N, C-alpha and C positions, 0 to 999 in steps of 0.2 A: 616281634620286630617288624615282619613285613606288615602286617593291621598299623602300626606307628606309621610305616610310610605310607601305607596305599590312605591312611589317616589325613596328614599331613598333606598327600598331594589333592587327593580332595579337597581340601580345605582349600588347596591355592588353587586350585580349577574355578572352584567356587568366587571368589576374589577377584577371579582375572575375568570370568565372565560377565560378576555384574559389572565391574570399571568399563569393561567393553561394552555391555546395554547401556549403560549409561552415556558414554563417550558416544553410542549410536544414537542415542533419543538426541545428544543436543545436536548430532549434525541433522539428524529428519528436523528439528525445531527450525536450525538455520535456515536451511535449505525452506520451507515453508513460509518461514518469515520472509527470505529473502523475493520468491516466488510471490507474496503478497501485495508486497511493497512496491513491485516492480510492475502488477496489474495497475495498482493504485497509481503509478504516476502516467502508465499509459492511457488511462481513462482521465486523467486530469488534462493531459497534454492532445488527445485527440479530441476531447471536448472545448477547451480554450479554441483548436484551429478550426473545429464544426462553425464554433459561433463566430469568431471572427471574419469568418470565410463568409458565412451566411447573413449576419446580422450586421457586425461592425460595420466592414467594409464598404456596404451600401451606407450608411448614415455618416459614414466619415466623407464621403464622396458627393453626400446634398449636404455637409455643413450643419448635419445636427445629431451628431454624438456628443452629448450633453453629459451634466454627472445624471440624469434619472435614466437617460440610453444607458451609462455604462452599469447603472445596476440592474437595470435589467439583462443586460450582459452576463453579467457575473450570476445571477440568477437562471438564465438559460444554461449555462456551463454549466452549472453546480445539477441542476437538473439532469442533464445531459450524462455526467458523471456517474451520477446516484442509480441513473437506470442501466448504464452498463457494469458496473460493480459486481461481482458477484456476492453473497448472502457471507461465506466467508471471509470477504476483504472488510466488506462493511462490520463483520463482527471484532474483526482483527482492529478497525480503527475506535469504534466503541470499547475495546479491551484495554488498546493502550493509549486512547488519547483523549476519550470522553464522547466529547458533541461530534458528532461527523457532520453536522453541516458546518461549522465553526473550523474544523482541521481541514475538509474541503473548499471552502473558500481560502482561506490563507493558503494553499497550494495553488491554488485557482490562480490568485494573485499574483504571486512568485510567476507562475509559466506564462500568465502575460505579459509580464518582466521581462522575461529569460525567449519569449516569441518577437519582442519588438526588436531587440537588438538585433 
Protein backbone atom coordinates (compact mmCIF):
# COMPACT_ATOMS: atom_id res chain seq x y z
CA UNK A 1 0.00 0.00 0.00
CA UNK A 2 2.81 2.42 0.89
CA UNK A 3 4.53 1.60 -2.38
CA UNK A 4 1.36 2.44 -4.30
CA UNK A 5 0.94 5.78 -2.50
CA UNK A 6 4.64 6.53 -3.02
CA UNK A 7 4.34 5.73 -6.72
CA UNK A 8 1.30 7.95 -7.12
CA UNK A 9 3.04 10.74 -5.19
CA UNK A 10 6.13 10.44 -7.39
CA UNK A 11 3.98 10.52 -10.52
CA UNK A 12 2.14 13.61 -9.29
CA UNK A 13 5.39 15.41 -8.40
CA UNK A 14 6.83 14.58 -11.81
CA UNK A 15 3.73 15.87 -13.61
CA UNK A 16 3.61 19.09 -11.57
CA UNK A 17 7.36 19.58 -11.99
CA UNK A 18 7.08 19.18 -15.76
CA UNK A 19 4.22 21.66 -15.88
CA UNK A 20 6.14 24.16 -13.73
CA UNK A 21 9.24 23.81 -15.90
CA UNK A 22 7.18 24.41 -19.04
CA UNK A 23 5.54 27.48 -17.52
CA UNK A 24 8.94 28.81 -16.46
CA UNK A 25 10.27 28.35 -20.00
CA UNK A 26 7.30 30.29 -21.38
CA UNK A 27 7.88 33.15 -18.93
CA UNK A 28 11.60 33.24 -19.75
CA UNK A 29 10.90 33.23 -23.49
CA UNK A 30 8.34 36.02 -23.15
CA UNK A 31 10.78 38.08 -21.07
CA UNK A 32 13.53 37.58 -23.65
CA UNK A 33 11.21 38.46 -26.52
CA UNK A 34 10.00 41.61 -24.76
CA UNK A 35 13.60 42.64 -23.99
CA UNK A 36 14.60 42.19 -27.64
CA UNK A 37 11.54 44.06 -28.94
CA UNK A 38 12.32 46.89 -26.55
CA UNK A 39 15.95 46.96 -27.73
CA UNK A 40 14.79 47.11 -31.36
CA UNK A 41 12.28 49.90 -30.68
CA UNK A 42 14.90 51.94 -28.79
CA UNK A 43 17.47 51.46 -31.55
CA UNK A 44 15.02 52.60 -34.22
CA UNK A 45 13.86 55.64 -32.22
CA UNK A 46 17.44 56.65 -31.41
CA UNK A 47 18.59 56.23 -35.03
CA UNK A 48 15.72 58.33 -36.38
CA UNK A 49 16.28 61.07 -33.79
CA UNK A 50 20.01 61.14 -34.50
CA UNK A 51 19.66 61.31 -38.29
CA UNK A 52 16.96 63.93 -37.96
CA UNK A 53 19.15 66.09 -35.77
CA UNK A 54 22.41 65.66 -37.69
CA UNK A 55 21.19 65.45 -41.29
CA UNK A 56 17.52 66.18 -41.93
CA UNK A 57 17.10 69.39 -39.93
CA UNK A 58 19.99 71.12 -41.67
CA UNK A 59 18.75 70.17 -45.14
CA UNK A 60 15.23 71.32 -44.29
CA UNK A 61 16.57 74.69 -43.16
CA UNK A 62 18.39 75.03 -46.49
CA UNK A 63 15.31 73.92 -48.42
CA UNK A 64 17.15 70.94 -49.88
CA UNK A 65 15.34 68.03 -48.26
CA UNK A 66 14.03 66.33 -51.38
CA UNK A 67 13.18 62.71 -52.20
CA UNK A 68 16.84 61.80 -52.74
CA UNK A 69 17.74 63.28 -49.36
CA UNK A 70 14.89 61.32 -47.77
CA UNK A 71 16.30 58.08 -49.15
CA UNK A 72 19.75 58.97 -47.81
CA UNK A 73 18.20 59.73 -44.40
CA UNK A 74 16.53 56.32 -44.28
CA UNK A 75 19.81 54.66 -45.31
CA UNK A 76 21.68 56.53 -42.57
CA UNK A 77 19.05 55.60 -39.98
CA UNK A 78 19.16 51.96 -41.06
CA UNK A 79 22.96 51.89 -40.74
CA UNK A 80 22.83 53.51 -37.30
CA UNK A 81 20.13 51.10 -36.18
CA UNK A 82 22.01 48.03 -37.42
CA UNK A 83 25.19 49.22 -35.69
CA UNK A 84 23.44 49.56 -32.35
CA UNK A 85 21.52 46.27 -32.34
CA UNK A 86 22.91 43.23 -30.58
CA UNK A 87 23.39 40.01 -32.51
CA UNK A 88 20.54 38.52 -30.47
CA UNK A 89 18.19 41.26 -31.66
CA UNK A 90 19.31 40.83 -35.26
CA UNK A 91 18.80 37.07 -35.03
CA UNK A 92 15.36 37.62 -33.48
CA UNK A 93 14.30 39.86 -36.38
CA UNK A 94 15.65 37.45 -38.99
CA UNK A 95 14.02 34.43 -37.36
CA UNK A 96 10.64 36.10 -36.81
CA UNK A 97 10.29 38.60 -39.64
CA UNK A 98 12.74 37.54 -42.35
CA UNK A 99 14.55 40.35 -44.12
CA UNK A 100 16.14 42.50 -41.40
CA UNK A 101 16.64 45.56 -43.64
CA UNK A 102 13.02 45.52 -44.82
CA UNK A 103 11.72 45.10 -41.27
CA UNK A 104 13.87 47.90 -39.86
CA UNK A 105 13.09 50.22 -42.77
CA UNK A 106 9.36 49.83 -42.06
CA UNK A 107 9.97 50.55 -38.37
CA UNK A 108 12.12 53.57 -39.25
CA UNK A 109 9.43 55.01 -41.54
CA UNK A 110 6.81 54.51 -38.82
CA UNK A 111 9.08 56.17 -36.26
CA UNK A 112 9.63 59.16 -38.56
CA UNK A 113 5.87 59.66 -38.69
CA UNK A 114 5.62 59.40 -34.89
CA UNK A 115 8.42 61.89 -34.32
CA UNK A 116 6.79 64.38 -36.72
CA UNK A 117 3.68 64.55 -34.52
